[in-house]
VMD Tcl script that draws the C-alpha trace (Angstrom):
set ca {
  {-6.48 -11.76 9.82}
  {-2.72 -11.32 10.20}
  {-0.26 -10.61 7.40}
  {3.45 -11.09 6.77}
  {5.73 -10.12 3.89}
  {8.68 -12.48 3.45}
  {11.49 -10.74 1.62}
  {12.36 -7.10 2.24}
  {13.93 -6.06 -1.02}
  {12.31 -3.59 -3.41}
  {9.03 -5.51 -3.83}
  {8.77 -6.39 -0.13}
  {9.31 -2.76 0.85}
  {6.84 -1.56 -1.79}
  {4.19 -3.88 -0.36}
  {5.03 -2.70 3.17}
  {4.34 0.87 2.00}
  {0.92 -0.27 0.74}
  {0.06 -1.73 4.15}
  {1.41 1.32 6.01}
  {-0.62 3.69 3.85}
  {-3.81 2.00 5.11}
  {-2.58 1.53 8.70}
  {-2.79 -2.25 8.39}
  {-0.45 -4.21 10.64}
  {2.08 -6.33 8.76}
  {5.14 -8.28 9.81}
  {8.23 -8.27 7.60}
  {11.07 -10.78 7.58}
  {13.95 -11.95 5.44}
  {17.16 -13.96 5.70}
  {18.61 -11.03 7.64}
  {17.91 -10.75 11.38}
  {14.96 -8.53 12.36}
  {17.20 -5.89 13.93}
  {18.77 -5.34 10.49}
  {15.33 -4.67 8.99}
  {13.87 -2.64 11.86}
  {15.20 0.83 10.89}
  {13.75 0.58 7.38}
  {10.51 -0.95 8.68}
  {10.07 1.89 11.19}
  {10.81 4.44 8.48}
  {7.96 3.04 6.37}
  {5.44 3.27 9.19}
  {4.50 2.20 12.72}
  {2.31 -0.67 11.50}
  {5.30 -2.36 9.80}
  {7.19 -4.57 12.27}
  {10.30 -6.64 11.57}
  {10.39 -10.12 13.11}
  {12.32 -13.34 12.67}
  {11.29 -15.54 9.76}
  {9.83 -18.13 12.11}
  {7.76 -15.55 13.97}
  {6.56 -13.91 10.76}
  {5.29 -17.23 9.42}
  {2.79 -17.38 12.28}
  {0.66 -14.97 10.20}
  {-2.49 -16.22 8.46}
  {-1.53 -14.74 5.08}
  {2.04 -14.82 3.80}
  {3.23 -12.74 0.83}
  {6.31 -14.25 -0.83}
  {8.60 -11.48 -2.10}
  {11.94 -13.31 -1.97}
  {14.18 -13.98 -4.98}
  {12.58 -16.92 -6.80}
  {15.31 -19.42 -5.96}
  {14.81 -18.90 -2.21}
  {11.18 -19.98 -1.95}
  {12.08 -23.55 -0.97}
  {14.06 -22.33 2.02}
  {11.01 -20.42 3.23}
  {8.78 -23.45 2.68}
  {11.04 -25.65 4.84}
  {10.59 -23.44 7.92}
  {7.10 -24.79 8.66}
  {6.33 -28.52 8.85}
  {2.83 -27.87 7.49}
  {1.22 -25.00 5.60}
  {-2.35 -26.11 6.32}
  {-4.58 -23.14 7.09}
  {-2.19 -20.60 5.53}
  {-2.80 -18.44 2.48}
  {0.36 -17.87 0.44}
  {0.46 -15.04 -2.09}
  {3.19 -15.46 -4.70}
  {4.49 -12.01 -5.61}
  {7.67 -13.44 -7.18}
  {8.72 -13.68 -10.81}
  {10.67 -16.71 -12.04}
  {12.66 -14.76 -14.64}
  {14.82 -16.16 -16.21}
  {14.10 -19.75 -15.04}
  {13.50 -22.00 -18.04}
  {10.24 -23.98 -18.38}
  {12.15 -27.28 -18.03}
  {13.52 -26.08 -14.67}
  {9.92 -25.65 -13.54}
  {8.80 -29.10 -14.73}
  {6.93 -27.33 -17.55}
  {4.54 -25.76 -15.02}
  {3.58 -22.09 -14.58}
  {6.01 -20.74 -11.97}
  {3.36 -20.40 -9.26}
  {2.17 -23.99 -9.76}
  {5.80 -25.06 -9.36}
  {6.22 -22.95 -6.20}
  {2.92 -24.20 -4.75}
  {4.32 -27.76 -4.63}
  {6.77 -26.62 -1.93}
  {4.00 -25.16 0.25}
  {2.00 -28.32 0.80}
  {-1.47 -27.65 2.18}
  {-1.41 -23.88 1.68}
  {-4.09 -21.97 -0.19}
  {-2.02 -20.48 -2.99}
  {-2.63 -17.34 -5.06}
  {-0.50 -15.49 -7.61}
  {-0.71 -11.73 -7.13}
  {1.06 -8.37 -6.81}
  {3.85 -9.55 -9.13}
  {3.14 -7.69 -12.36}
  {3.97 -4.13 -11.26}
  {7.46 -2.71 -10.83}
  {8.43 -1.90 -7.25}
  {8.36 1.88 -7.73}
  {4.80 1.71 -9.09}
  {3.64 -0.80 -6.48}
  {4.89 1.50 -3.69}
  {2.83 4.50 -4.80}
  {-0.77 5.25 -3.88}
  {-2.96 3.00 -6.10}
  {-5.79 5.54 -6.12}
  {-5.09 7.70 -9.16}
  {-7.29 10.12 -11.13}
  {-10.54 8.72 -9.83}
  {-9.53 5.11 -10.46}
  {-7.69 2.29 -8.75}
  {-4.53 0.60 -9.96}
  {-5.25 -2.99 -11.04}
  {-3.66 -6.06 -9.48}
  {-4.11 -9.40 -11.20}
  {-4.90 -12.49 -9.14}
  {-4.91 -16.11 -10.23}
  {-5.06 -19.48 -8.55}
  {-6.35 -23.00 -8.83}
  {-8.43 -22.62 -5.63}
  {-11.24 -20.16 -6.30}
  {-12.05 -19.94 -2.58}
  {-8.48 -18.81 -1.87}
  {-8.67 -15.90 -4.32}
  {-11.63 -14.16 -2.63}
  {-9.84 -13.14 0.61}
  {-6.78 -12.01 -1.37}
  {-9.06 -9.88 -3.56}
  {-10.55 -8.42 -0.37}
  {-7.04 -7.57 0.87}
  {-6.18 -5.94 -2.47}
  {-9.30 -3.77 -2.18}
  {-8.43 -2.89 1.40}
  {-5.01 -1.74 0.18}
  {-6.69 0.48 -2.43}
  {-6.15 -1.68 -5.51}
  {-8.72 -3.01 -7.99}
  {-8.37 -6.81 -8.04}
  {-8.93 -8.53 -11.39}
  {-9.27 -12.32 -11.28}
  {-7.60 -14.15 -14.15}
  {-8.73 -17.67 -13.25}
  {-6.49 -20.68 -12.94}
  {-2.70 -20.50 -12.97}
  {-2.34 -22.26 -16.33}
  {-5.16 -20.29 -17.95}
  {-5.49 -16.52 -17.45}
  {-2.76 -16.72 -14.83}
  {-0.25 -17.51 -17.57}
  {-0.54 -13.85 -18.64}
  {1.35 -12.77 -15.51}
  {4.04 -15.47 -15.51}
  {7.53 -15.26 -16.93}
  {8.37 -18.22 -19.19}
  {12.10 -18.45 -19.57}
  {13.17 -15.04 -20.87}
  {9.67 -14.11 -22.04}
  {7.38 -12.06 -19.82}
  {3.64 -12.72 -19.71}
  {1.58 -10.19 -21.64}
  {0.18 -8.46 -18.55}
  {3.46 -8.08 -16.66}
  {4.36 -4.38 -16.28}
  {0.94 -3.33 -17.64}
  {-0.09 -0.46 -15.36}
  {-3.87 -0.44 -15.74}
  {-6.61 1.40 -13.86}
  {-10.21 0.65 -13.05}
  {-12.62 3.56 -12.55}
  {-14.93 3.74 -9.57}
  {-18.26 2.07 -10.30}
}
mol new
graphics top color blue
foreach p $ca { graphics top sphere $p radius 0.5 }
foreach p [lrange $ca 0 end-1] q [lrange $ca 1 end] { graphics top cylinder $p $q radius 0.2 }
display resetview
C-alpha cells in the first residue's frame, strides 16, 4: 500500500510527522514544486518524500489536506479515481450549507473524486495535536472515521492504528459523520475533541 499527502500546510506536515514517526513511506505534494517542499520534508524524516502532484497521485491512498476550495483542482489531475482511497482531512469552514448543495462537506467533495473510495478522517484535531505522538499515558489518541462505503473505512482504520491512533467509526457521512463536519460557521460537536482510548 502506498500513501500520499496532498497539501503541505500545517495539517499536511502534521500528518507527515505521524508517518515519519512510524517509518512509513509517504509522498507529499502541493501546488508548489517538489523542490520547494523537499527541505521541510527531509527535516521531518527520511520516509517523507516530496514529489510533483501528478507523481504523488500514483499512490493507492491519498490524504487530502489542501484548503477546502482547492479540492476540485486536485480531482481534475486524474481522469479516473477508480481503485483509489481518498481520505478527506479538510474542513469546509466557513462554507455555507447552500454552497455545498446541502450535503455534508465530505459528500460534496466526494462528487469530484468519481470512482474513489472516500473516507472522512484526521480532520477533527488541530495540527499541533495531530503532529504529536498519539500514544499518551497508556492510551491512544482517537481519530474519527466516517464514510458511506463501509469497506473503504476498514483499511483507513488499519492505517490509523499503524500510525498509533485509535480509530473510532462514526458510520455514514450524514449520520455520525455529521459530528465532525463544519456546517457554515458551526463546528461539529466532535471537532477539536481530543479524546483517548485505553489499551484493551
